[in-house]
C-alpha positions, -999 to 999 in steps of 0.1 A, spaced: -280 -9 86 -265 -40 101 -228 -44 106 -209 -72 88 -202 -105 107 -168 -112 121 -163 -138 94 -163 -110 68 -134 -91 84 -109 -119 81 -103 -145 53 -119 -178 62 -112 -201 31 -138 -227 41 -142 -235 4 -106 -249 5 -112 -273 34 -105 -304 14 -72 -290 1 -62 -278 36 -69 -312 51 -41 -327 29 -18 -297 27 11 -314 43 10 -341 16 10 -318 -14 43 -321 -33 66 -291 -30 69 -266 -59 97 -242 -66 93 -205 -68 97 -204 -106 70 -230 -111 45 -203 -100 61 -178 -125 48 -189 -159 53 -154 -174 90 -154 -163 96 -189 -176 82 -182 -210 101 -150 -213 134 -166 -204 128 -194 -229 123 -169 -257 152 -147 -246 176 -176 -246 164 -190 -280 181 -184 -313 151 -165 -325 155 -136 -300 180 -110 -312 176 -88 -282 207 -84 -261 191 -73 -228 162 -86 -207 149 -64 -179 132 -81 -151 113 -61 -125 120 -74 -90 138 -65 -58 176 -65 -57 180 -99 -42 208 -123 -49 186 -154 -44 163 -143 -72 193 -136 -95 206 -171 -87 172 -186 -94 171 -169 -128 206 -181 -136 196 -216 -127 167 -215 -151 190 -201 -179 214 -229 -172 187 -255 -176 179 -239 -210 214 -247 -221 231 -213 -217 263 -206 -197 255 -180 -169 275 -157 -147 258 -140 -117 269 -107 -102 272 -111 -64 276 -75 -53 269 -40 -67 305 -30 -76 302 -18 -112 340 -21 -117 337 -59 -117 317 -58 -149 348 -49 -170 383 -63 -174 409 -48 -151 447 -48 -150 476 -40 -126 513 -37 -132 536 -64 -119 573 -72 -122 564 -94 -151 543 -69 -170 505 -64 -168 483 -88 -150 447 -90 -161 415 -98 -142 385 -108 -164 353 -88 -159 319 -104 -154 308 -94 -190 339 -110 -205 334 -141 -183 299 -144 -197 312 -145 -233 289 -168 -254 265 -169 -224 243 -147 -202 252 -124 -174 226 -119 -146 232 -86 -128 215 -63 -104 201 -30 -118 222 -11 -92 253 -27 -107 246 -21 -144 230 13 -140 253 28 -114 262 56 -138 255 66 -174 292 60 -183 289 24 -170 258 18 -189 273 32 -221 303 9 -218 280 -21 -211 261 -13 -243 293 -10 -263 302 -46 -254 267 -59 -260 266 -43 -294 299 -59 -305 322 -31 -297 356 -33 -279 368 -18 -247 402 -13 -231 409 -29 -198 408 -5 -168 436 0 -143 430 -11 -107 444 23 -95 451 56 -111 489 54 -106 490 22 -127 478 35 -160 496 19 -190 495 27 -227 501 -10 -237 467 -23 -226 449 -48 -248 413 -45 -258 386 -72 -254 351 -81 -267 323 -102 -253 294 -117 -272 269 -122 -245 234 -113 -233 225 -94 -202 196 -99 -177 191 -69 -154 170 -75 -123 159 -44 -103 132 -23 -86 108 -3 -107 123 30 -98 157 18 -109 143 6 -142 125 40 -146 160 56 -146 170 33 -174 138 42 -193 146 79 -189 183 76 -198 181 52 -228 154 52 -255 164 16 -263 145 6 -232 114 5 -253 130 -8 -285 138 -43 -297 172 -41 -281 156 -49 -248 129 -73 -236 109 -68 -204 90 -90 -179 83 -92 -142 87 -116 -113 51 -116 -100 48 -108 -64 13 -121 -58 -8 -151 -67 -45 -148 -76 -64 -175 -57 -92 -194 -74 -112 -225 -65 -88 -247 -84 -53 -234 -77 -48 -233 -40 -29 -265 -42 -2 -247 -62 3 -221 -35 4 -248 -8 31 -265 -29 50 -232 -29 49 -231 9 60 -267 11 88 -260 -13 101 -231 8 98 -252 40 116 -281 24 145 -259 13 149 -236 42 134 -255 72 138 -293 64 134 -302 101 99 -287 106 63 -295 94 32 -275 94 -2 -286 107 -35 -277 91 -41 -247 113 -6 -233 104 -14 -234 66 -47 -216 72 -30 -189 94 -4 -184 67 -31 -178 41 -47 -152 63 -14 -135 70 -7 -135 32 -41 -119 24 -32 -92 50 1 -86 32 -15 -83 -3 -45 -63 12 -69 -86 -8 -85 -119 1 -82 -130 -36 -44 -127 -36 -15 -143 -18 21 -131 -17 48 -149 -37 75 -136 -15 103 -160 -4 116 -134 21 83 -129 38 76 -166 41 110 -175 54 110 -147 79 76 -156 93 83 -194 94 118 -188 108 104 -168 138 75 -191 143 99 -221 145 115 -205 176 83 -208 196 77 -245 189 87 -273 213 82 -301 188 88 -305 150 53 -291 141 44 -255 137 8 -246 145 -13 -215 140 -5 -205 176 32 -203 168 26 -182 137 3 -159 156 29 -155 183 55 -146 156 32 -120 141 24 -104 175 61 -104 184 70 -86 152 42 -61 158 54 -54 193 90 -48 181 77 -22 156 50 -6 178 69 22 195 56 51 173 20 38 171 20 34 209 33 70 213 4 82 191 -21 64 214 -5 79 245 -7 114 230 -45 108 225 -50 94 260 -31 123 276 -52 148 257 -23 161 237 -42 150 206 -80 154 208 -100 124 196 -134 117 210 -149 82 208 -181 90 228 -209 115 226 -220 137 197 -207 168 181 -220 191 153 -195 194 124 -169 171 138 -162 136 125 -135 110 131 -117 104 99 -90 77 94 -55 81 82 -25 59 74 8 72 88 40 65 68 73 77 84 106 74 65 128 49 81 100 32 99 93 -3 85 55 -3 87 26 21 82 0 24 109 -34 38 113 -44 68 133 -78 86 136 -79 123 127 -105 148 139 -120 165 109 -141 196 117 -163 220 97 -177 254 107 -201 275 86 -208 312 85 -224 338 64 -208 339 29 -210 332 -8 -211 294 -7 -174 288 -8 -162 257 10 -126 264 21 -101 236 22 -77 248 49 -51 221 42 -50 233 6 -48 270 14 -18 265 37 -2 241 12 -5 210 34 -30 194 11 -20 174 -20 -36 175 -54 -56 143 -49 -70 155 -16 -80 188 -33 -97 168 -61 -117 148 -35 -128 180 -18 -141 195 -51 -160 163 -60 -176 163 -25 -187 199 -29 -201 193 -63 -223 164 -49 -236 185 -20 -244 215 -44 -262 192 -68 -283 176 -40 -294 210 -26 -305 221 -61 -305 258 -52 -315 286 -76 -289 309 -60 -254 304 -44 -255 289 -9 -256 318 16 -232 301 39 -195 296 35 -177 267 52 -142 259 65 -130 222 67 -98 213 84 -79 183 97 -74 193 134 -39 190 149 -24 180 116 11 193 109 22 174 78 9 171 43 -25 154 38 -31 137 4 -55 111 -11 -93 112 -14 -101 87 13 -113 114 37 -138 129 12 -167 110 27 -158 121 62 -154 157 51 -188 155 34 -204 143 67 -188 171 86 -200 197 61 -237 185 60 -236 182 98 -225 218 102 -250 230 76 -279 210 90 -271 213 127 -274 176 132 -247 162 154 -224 133 144 -219 102 166 -183 103 177 -184 65 184 -181 59 146 -151 67 124 -155 71 86 -133 64 56 -141 63 19 -140 84 -13 -172 98 -27 -180 106 -64 -203 134 -78 -233 111 -75 -228 102 -38 -215 67 -45 -188 56 -19 -157 43 -35 -128 20 -23 -97 34 -6 -65 19 6 -50 10 40 -82 -4 54 -67 -28 80 -44 -2 94 -72 24 96 -97 1 113 -71 -11 138 -59 24 145 -94 35 155 -100 3 174 -69 9 195 -81 43 205 -115 31 214 -101 2 234 -79 25 255 -106 51 260 -132 23 268 -152 2 244 -189 10 245 -202 -17 223 -215 8 198 -182 19 183 -169 10 149 -160 21 114 -180 30 83 -161 20 51 -168 13 14 -186 -19 7 -161 -27 -21 -133 -27 5 -147 -57 24 -126 -81 3 -95 -62 15 -101 -68 52 -78 -91 71 -79 -76 106 -57 -87 135 -69 -115 157 -76 -91 186 -100 -69 165 -117 -100 149 -123 -113 185 -138 -79 196 -161 -78 166 -172 -114 173 -181 -104 209 -201 -74 196 -177 -48 211 -167 -32 178 -185 -30 144 -178 -26 107 -205 -10 85 -201 -13 48 -218 13 26 -221 20 -11 -239 54 -10 -241 85 11 -277 77 18 -265 48 39 -240 68 59 -260 97 75 -286 74 92 -256 58 110 -237 89 118 -264 116 122 -294 94 129 -312 110 100 -317 100 63 -298 121 38 -324 129 12 -360 116 10 -395 129 15 -392 132 53 -390 168 66 -363 157 90 -339 145 63 -305 162 62 -310 179 28 -344 193 39 -330 205 72 -302 224 53 -328 239 29 -349 250 59 -320 267 76 -312 285 43 -348 297 40 -347 310 76 -315 327 71 -327 344 39 -359 356 56 -339 369 86 -313 385 63 -338 403 41 -361 414 70 -333 429 91 -325 466 83 -290 479 81 -296 499 113 -305 467 131 -274 450 119 -251 479 129 -268 481 163 -263 444 168 -226 446 159 -221 475 183 -238 458 212 -218 426 206 -185 447 207 -195 464 239 
């Protein structure tokens, strides 16, 4: 099987050349102009026909987005108030004692009377009591103003009401708490929508996304311009962020951060692809301490990863490491090994037995075993048992993306055919041997490439991955250049039949005597003949001689 070309591992966008040629002249668009779902929802929520009191909007806790929503509501003719911080006490009226009596401070909900309050989910949902008081006001009830401090409690405090609507903006896990705590979340009392975080690219709408880039540039960086190469590099970086060549990120924070750093490397008013690439590499270098330590452990032999030679029952799988408190995930190869011995056909998942394997990983293992058993088509249980393990793994393993690699290690151990250690494998497999898409492809490929680079590129190293994952590849410039030079390779596969010729040098299952399945069947026959022809006396004698 031939590897893919270097053009396939990084978004090219040649079909948009005409639009890119005039990108700098495309009129700027605001963020909300690319949010038709949000705009139509706000129009309905602010209309007289909508009796709902609360609109829940899924998005990050970002004041800029809350202010944008407030501006849209203002344009729709409604008075708005925006919560600036997360202090829930500011939602309600407060008072303090003075020499002249009680002095009141109007809360945000009261300030929004006859209008709309836009608040962060963290503010409105800071406690169940806060949310219950908010609902009381929204439903027409009255509350008593709160004292600023416990030693200023008064019995002569006035009550207040507020006829307003509330827009809550928050992350999905915050909104899940609201769903759990209040059944009204799914009733007519509340409406729901989302600020979309990505933009599906088609042959006719790239101009809109370019307008969004120009809108952010005009607002945040009025003194800079982008040349054609910069727009193309932004599109490629965006596809990397969304992990899909068909989508681009609608993230003001990401775009302003990248353009802000790129602008530091320019000497003139124009930003080029080189400036953006420098910014991307600088950010990667700042965040590379842990990935670099992982490479050093492999180079020093503390973690055993082989990128040359052949081994029976051993394959390079690919993992994505996510560490709490670390801003990025990164790829790292994992040595997966399998040994077989006389037994009842059981395939032992060591990770699962020691409670380091998650449920999805266990599911992938079972599916893989079912496929192998079906392909062997045996009349009796397999006379071998097998043990599969992630070597030198000391934390939980989950997901089914290693099931293809585990299958390869199993059939290698059963057949005796060695696996080429120059190739790493990722992908899930179903009960019919079809290879299915997995996540984290860019990090996985780059993780194995970095190990191969430091141990020495042979020109035959690379990664086997699901064919359906090709659209998710947006590899770093360094890896793309290496693939272009023929130093590293990507092989897309759709079935197990395409994998074993690359890894084991043998077909998986066909009429040839040397195919993997036939070799396994041949070993089973030899074992059965040897097992039945050998007397118990011979077995005991062999055991005693081995012990001595």
